[in-house]
C-alpha positions as CSV (number, residue, x, y, z in Angstrom):
1,M,11.1,-39.5,94.5
2,N,13.4,-42.3,93.7
3,D,13.8,-41.1,90.2
4,L,14.6,-37.6,91.2
5,P,18.1,-38.0,92.5
6,G,19.1,-39.8,89.5
7,P,19.7,-36.8,87.3
8,L,21.4,-34.9,90.1
9,S,23.9,-37.6,90.5
10,L,24.9,-37.6,86.9
11,P,28.6,-36.7,86.6
12,I,29.3,-33.4,84.9
13,I,32.9,-32.8,85.3
14,Q,35.7,-35.3,85.8
15,L,38.8,-33.8,87.4
16,G,41.3,-36.5,87.8
17,A,39.9,-39.0,90.3
18,T,37.2,-36.6,91.4
19,T,33.9,-36.6,89.7
20,I,31.6,-33.5,90.1
21,T,27.9,-34.2,89.7
22,L,25.2,-31.9,88.8
23,G,23.8,-31.9,92.3
24,Q,27.1,-30.9,93.7
25,L,27.4,-28.3,91.1
26,L,24.0,-26.9,91.8
27,A,24.7,-27.0,95.6
28,F,27.9,-25.2,95.1
29,G,26.1,-22.6,92.9
30,A,23.5,-22.2,95.6
31,L,26.1,-21.7,98.2
32,L,27.9,-19.3,96.0
33,F,24.7,-17.3,95.3
34,A,24.0,-17.2,99.0
35,A,27.5,-16.0,99.7
36,L,27.1,-13.3,97.0
37,L,23.8,-12.3,98.4
38,V,25.2,-12.0,101.9
39,A,28.1,-10.1,100.5
40,M,25.8,-7.7,98.6
41,V,23.7,-7.2,101.8
42,V,26.8,-6.5,103.8
43,A,28.1,-4.2,101.0
44,L,24.7,-2.3,100.9
45,W,24.7,-2.0,104.7
46,R,28.2,-0.7,104.7
47,S,27.4,1.6,101.8
48,A,24.4,2.9,103.7
49,N,26.5,3.5,106.8
50,A,29.2,5.1,104.7
51,R,26.6,7.3,103.1
52,A,25.2,8.2,106.5
53,A,28.6,9.0,107.8
54,A,29.4,10.9,104.7
55,A,26.2,12.8,105.0
56,A,26.9,13.5,108.7
57,E,30.4,14.5,107.8
58,A,29.1,16.6,104.9
59,A,26.7,18.3,107.4
60,D,29.5,18.9,109.8
61,N,31.7,20.2,107.0
62,A,28.8,22.4,105.9
63,R,28.4,23.8,109.4
64,D,32.1,24.3,109.6
65,A,32.1,26.0,106.3
66,E,29.2,28.2,107.3
67,A,31.0,29.1,110.5
68,R,34.2,29.8,108.6
69,M,32.3,31.8,106.0
70,A,30.7,33.8,108.8
71,E,34.1,34.3,110.3
72,I,35.5,35.2,106.9
73,L,32.6,37.7,106.4
74,R,33.2,39.2,109.8
75,S,37.0,39.3,109.1
76,Q,36.2,40.9,105.8
77,A,34.0,43.5,107.4
78,E,36.7,44.2,110.0
79,M,39.2,44.3,107.1
80,Q,37.0,46.7,105.2
81,G,36.7,48.9,108.3
82,R,40.5,48.8,108.8
83,M,41.0,49.4,105.1
84,G,38.7,52.4,105.3
85,A,40.7,53.7,108.3
86,I,43.9,53.0,106.5
87,A,42.5,54.7,103.4
88,E,41.6,57.8,105.5
89,V,45.0,57.7,107.2
90,F,46.7,57.2,103.8
91,G,44.6,60.0,102.4
92,S,45.6,62.5,105.2
93,R,49.2,61.3,105.0
94,Q,49.1,61.6,101.3
95,A,47.8,65.2,101.6
96,E,50.5,66.0,104.1
97,L,53.1,64.3,102.0
98,T,51.9,66.2,99.0
99,Q,52.0,69.5,100.9
100,S,55.5,68.6,102.3
101,I,56.7,67.6,98.9
102,G,55.3,70.8,97.4
103,Q,57.0,72.9,100.1
104,R,60.3,71.0,99.6
105,L,60.0,71.4,95.9
106,D,59.4,75.1,96.3
107,A,62.3,75.5,98.7
108,M,64.4,73.3,96.4
109,S,63.4,75.3,93.4
110,G,64.3,78.5,95.3
111,R,67.6,77.2,96.4
112,L,68.2,75.8,92.9
113,G,67.4,79.1,91.4
114,Q,69.6,80.9,93.8
115,T,72.4,78.4,93.2
116,I,72.0,78.7,89.5
117,S,72.1,82.5,89.9
118,E,75.2,82.3,92.0
119,Q,76.7,79.8,89.6
120,T,75.9,82.0,86.7
121,R,77.4,85.0,88.5
122,A,80.5,82.9,89.4
123,T,80.7,81.7,85.8
124,H,80.5,85.3,84.5
125,E,83.2,86.3,87.0
126,N,85.4,83.3,86.0
127,L,84.9,84.2,82.4
128,A,85.8,87.8,83.1
129,R,88.9,86.7,84.9
130,L,89.6,84.2,82.1
131,Q,89.3,87.0,79.6
132,E,91.7,89.1,81.7
133,R,94.1,86.3,81.9
134,L,93.8,85.6,78.2
135,A,94.5,89.3,77.6
136,T,97.5,89.0,79.9
137,I,98.6,85.9,78.0
138,D,98.1,87.8,74.7
139,S,100.2,90.7,76.0
140,A,102.8,88.2,77.4
141,Q,102.8,86.4,74.0
142,G,103.3,89.8,72.3
143,N,106.2,90.5,74.7
144,I,107.6,87.1,74.0
145,Q,107.3,87.7,70.3
146,A,109.0,91.1,70.8
147,L,111.6,89.4,72.9
148,A,112.1,86.8,70.3
149,G,112.6,89.5,67.8
150,Q,115.1,91.2,70.1
151,V,116.9,87.9,70.5
152,V,117.1,87.5,66.8
153,Q,118.4,91.1,66.5
154,L,120.9,90.3,69.4
155,Q,122.0,87.2,67.6
156,A,122.4,89.2,64.4
157,I,124.4,91.7,66.4
158,L,126.6,89.1,68.0
159,S,127.2,87.3,64.8
160,N,129.2,90.3,63.5
161,K,132.5,90.9,65.1
162,Q,132.3,94.7,64.9
163,T,128.7,94.9,66.2
164,R,129.7,92.4,68.9
165,G,132.5,94.6,70.1
166,A,130.2,97.6,70.1
167,F,127.7,95.6,72.2
168,G,130.4,94.7,74.8
169,Q,131.6,98.3,74.8
170,S,128.0,99.7,75.3
171,R,127.4,97.3,78.3
172,M,130.7,98.4,79.8
173,E,129.9,102.1,79.3
174,A,126.4,101.7,80.9
175,I,127.9,100.0,84.0
176,V,130.6,102.7,84.3
177,A,128.2,105.6,83.7
178,D,125.8,104.3,86.3
179,G,128.4,103.8,89.0
180,L,130.8,106.8,88.6
181,P,130.1,110.6,88.5
182,M,130.6,112.6,85.4
183,G,134.2,113.7,84.8
184,S,135.7,110.7,86.6
185,Y,135.9,108.6,83.5
186,E,136.5,109.0,79.8
187,F,135.5,106.7,76.9
188,Q,137.8,106.1,73.9
189,A,140.5,108.3,75.3
190,T,143.8,108.5,73.4
191,L,147.0,107.5,75.3
192,S,150.5,108.8,74.6
193,N,151.3,105.8,72.4
194,G,148.3,106.5,70.2
195,S,146.2,103.6,71.5
196,R,142.6,104.1,72.5
197,P,141.2,101.9,75.3
198,D,137.5,101.6,75.7
199,C,137.4,103.4,79.0
200,L,139.8,105.3,81.3
201,V,138.8,105.8,84.9
202,K,140.5,108.8,86.5
203,M,141.9,108.1,89.9
204,P,142.2,110.7,92.7
205,N,145.3,112.5,93.8
206,D,146.7,112.7,90.3
207,A,147.2,108.9,90.3
208,P,147.5,107.1,86.9
209,S,144.2,106.2,85.3
210,L,142.7,102.7,85.3
211,V,142.2,101.1,81.8
212,I,139.1,99.0,81.1
213,D,138.8,97.3,77.7
214,A,136.0,95.1,76.5
215,K,136.7,91.8,74.7
216,F,134.1,89.3,73.6
217,P,135.5,85.9,72.2
218,L,132.1,84.6,71.3
219,E,132.9,82.8,68.1
220,A,135.4,80.4,69.7
221,W,133.1,79.9,72.7
222,N,130.2,79.0,70.4
223,T,132.5,76.6,68.6
224,I,133.2,74.9,71.9
225,R,129.5,74.6,72.7
226,A,128.7,73.2,69.2
227,A,131.5,70.6,69.3
228,E,130.2,67.1,69.2
229,T,133.4,65.0,69.3
230,A,136.4,65.2,71.6
231,E,138.7,66.2,68.7
232,T,136.5,69.1,67.6
233,Q,136.0,70.2,71.2
234,K,139.8,70.1,71.8
235,A,140.4,72.2,68.6
236,A,137.7,74.7,69.6
237,A,139.3,75.0,73.1
238,Q,142.7,75.7,71.6
239,A,141.2,78.4,69.4
240,F,139.4,79.9,72.3
241,R,142.6,79.9,74.4
242,R,144.5,81.5,71.6
243,D,141.9,84.3,71.1
244,V,141.9,85.1,74.9
245,E,145.7,85.1,75.0
246,V,145.8,87.5,72.1
247,H,143.4,89.8,73.9
248,I,145.4,89.7,77.1
249,R,148.6,90.4,75.2
250,D,147.1,93.3,73.3
251,I,145.8,94.9,76.5
252,A,149.2,94.4,78.3
253,D,151.2,95.8,75.4
254,K,149.0,98.7,74.5
255,Y,147.4,100.0,77.6
256,L,149.9,99.4,80.5
257,L,152.0,102.6,80.3
258,Q,154.3,103.5,83.2
259,G,153.2,106.7,84.9
260,E,150.2,107.2,82.6
261,T,148.0,104.2,83.5
262,Q,147.8,101.9,86.4
263,D,150.0,98.8,86.4
264,T,146.8,96.7,86.4
265,A,144.0,96.8,83.7
266,F,140.6,95.3,83.4
267,M,139.5,93.0,80.5
268,F,135.8,93.2,80.5
269,V,133.9,90.1,79.2
270,P,130.3,91.1,78.7
271,S,128.9,87.5,79.2
272,E,128.7,85.7,82.5
273,S,128.7,82.3,80.8
274,V,131.9,83.1,78.9
275,F,133.5,84.4,82.1
276,A,132.4,81.2,83.9
277,E,133.8,79.1,81.1
278,I,137.2,80.8,81.3
279,H,137.5,80.4,85.1
280,E,136.2,76.8,85.1
281,N,138.0,75.2,82.2
282,F,140.9,77.6,81.4
283,E,142.7,78.2,84.7
284,A,145.9,78.7,82.8
285,L,144.5,81.7,81.0
286,V,143.5,83.2,84.3
287,Q,147.0,82.7,85.8
288,R,148.6,84.1,82.6
289,A,146.3,87.2,82.9
290,H,147.3,87.7,86.5
291,R,151.0,87.5,85.6
292,A,150.4,90.1,82.9
293,R,148.5,92.2,85.5
294,I,145.3,91.8,83.6
295,V,142.1,91.2,85.6
296,I,139.3,89.4,83.7
297,V,135.9,90.8,84.9
298,S,132.3,89.9,84.2
299,P,129.4,92.5,84.3
300,S,128.8,91.7,88.0
301,L,132.5,91.9,89.0
302,L,132.8,95.2,87.0
303,M,129.8,96.6,88.9
304,L,131.5,95.6,92.2
305,S,134.8,97.1,91.1
306,I,133.1,100.4,90.0
307,Q,131.4,100.6,93.4
308,V,134.8,100.2,95.1
309,I,136.3,102.9,92.9
310,Q,133.3,105.1,93.7
311,A,134.0,104.7,97.4
312,I,137.6,105.6,96.8
313,L,136.6,108.7,94.9
314,K,134.2,109.7,97.6
315,D,136.9,109.3,100.3
316,A,139.4,111.4,98.2
317,R,136.8,114.2,97.8
318,M,136.2,114.1,101.5
319,R,139.9,114.3,102.2
320,E,140.1,117.3,99.8
321,Q,137.3,119.0,101.6
322,A,138.6,118.2,105.1
323,H,139.9,121.7,105.8
324,V,136.6,123.2,104.7
325,I,134.8,120.8,107.0
326,Q,137.2,121.7,109.9
327,G,136.6,125.4,109.4
328,E,132.9,124.9,109.4
329,V,133.1,122.8,112.6
330,I,135.2,125.7,114.2
331,R,132.6,128.2,113.3
332,L,129.9,125.9,114.5
333,M,131.6,125.6,117.9
334,E,131.8,129.4,118.1
335,D,128.1,129.6,117.4
336,V,127.5,127.0,120.1
337,S,129.6,129.0,122.6
338,R,127.6,132.2,121.9
339,L,124.4,130.2,122.3
340,D,125.6,128.9,125.6
341,E,126.5,132.4,126.9
342,R,123.1,133.7,125.8
343,V,121.3,130.8,127.4
344,R,123.1,131.5,130.7
345,K,122.1,135.1,130.6
346,L,118.5,134.0,129.9
347,Q,118.8,131.7,132.9
348,T,119.9,134.6,135.1
349,H,116.9,136.7,133.9
350,F,114.7,133.7,134.6
351,G,116.1,133.3,138.1
352,Q,115.5,137.0,139.0
353,A,112.0,136.7,137.5
354,S,111.3,133.6,139.6
355,K,112.5,135.4,142.8
356,D,110.2,138.3,142.0
357,I,107.3,135.9,141.5
358,D,108.0,134.3,144.9
359,D,107.9,137.7,146.6
360,I,104.7,138.5,144.9
361,L,103.3,135.1,146.1
362,V,104.3,135.9,149.7
363,S,102.5,139.3,149.4
364,T,99.4,137.8,148.0
365,T,99.4,135.1,150.7
366,K,99.5,137.8,153.4
367,V,96.7,139.7,151.7
368,T,94.6,136.6,151.5
369,K,95.1,135.9,155.2
370,R,94.2,139.4,156.1
371,G,91.0,138.9,154.2
372,Q,90.3,135.7,156.0
373,K,90.8,137.5,159.3
374,I,88.2,140.1,158.3
375,E,85.8,137.3,157.2
376,A,86.2,135.7,160.6
377,L,84.6,138.6,162.5
378,E,81.7,137.5,164.8
379,F,79.1,139.6,166.7
380,G,78.1,138.6,170.3
381,G,78.4,139.4,174.1
382,G,81.0,138.3,176.7
383,T,84.3,139.4,178.2
384,A,87.3,140.1,176.1
385,D,90.2,137.7,176.1
386,E,93.4,138.1,174.1
387,T,96.1,135.5,173.7
388,D,99.6,136.1,172.4
389,E,100.6,135.0,168.9
390,K,102.8,132.0,168.8
391,T,105.3,131.5,165.9
392,G,105.2,128.2,164.0
393,A,101.7,127.0,165.2
394,S,98.0,128.0,164.8
395,T,96.8,130.5,167.4
396,A,93.3,131.7,168.3
397,R,92.9,135.4,169.2
398,T,89.8,137.2,170.2
399,A,89.1,141.0,170.8
400,A,86.0,142.4,172.4
401,S,84.6,145.9,172.0
402,K,83.9,148.1,175.0
403,T,80.2,147.8,174.4
404,G,80.4,144.0,174.5
405,Q,78.6,143.6,171.2
406,L,81.5,143.0,168.9
407,R,83.9,140.1,169.3
408,L,86.8,139.3,166.9
409,R,88.2,135.8,166.6
410,V,91.2,135.4,164.3
411,V,92.8,132.1,163.3
412,E,96.4,132.7,162.0
413,D,98.8,130.2,160.5
414,A,102.5,130.5,160.9
415,E,104.0,132.1,157.9
């Protein structure tokens, strides 16, 4: 026993001043083992409790899961029922929708076909109208081409001085011939001095004739229009003024003859633009023409002048026929007087006939009243009373027979 503690007290580890013996080390190991054993027991107990709690929780979770699964299955069954109802509803709705879509597609197809037909008809009509318009355009184009050809011909005519003069004379002759009667004018008449104006208009009451002469200063006017600089335009204006002055002087010298022609003559310019150019930019020429007793006229002014001359000629013819008209009026008044006398005689006959008719009506009235008196006869008994007839009022008169069987009652009106 005494030898036993000897080995346990042997030092094993020296830590500084502390010496750890084998017994201490064994005791510490025993304590550590006991602590580990206790810890293991506690850990096992806790593990068992944890497993039991986990098992209980797992059981609870399993029961919850089963309940949830049952709920899910029930919900699924309800969902399947609802889905079936929804499928039926969708099926019916789909059938209705298919039918409605089919009807709408049929209606739309019908309307589309009708619209296409109408559009096709409208397209054909538009094409027909377009063809008509194209035909009109073609004819208009043909007219334009013909007009262009005529313009070219007119340009060729106007480019020559002689043909240009003939053109102005033809326009003047057309205006005069349209406005005045035959015999009141003469073209290219020869005067006493041997000159031949384009037209002589014969005035009434043996008055001197009116001279109309056509002049067309086109070349100088075209030069004015074609001038690009001030110098060329000035030179062209001087040439135009000189040509017009020459025409005015020729008409005044050749055609104004005392006692044979009027003291005023017309210079006919067959272009309105040339006439406007003269009056707008060459006022001195107009004044000089007035001083020379020459009136420059355009086609429109010549038409107006011809109408005035026509009115003068009509007035002169009416004055010449005034005595004839007066004689006809006198004879007309005699016829009216005879007609008045005969109407008065007829009125007298009508008055006598009206009086005879009135007498006949009086007689027929009396006859009618006599017939009414006869119609008013009545049969019956009684005494006879008779009243006198009163003038101007209705009276009642009765007459009885001697036998008392006939009674007469008459109602008379004042005549």
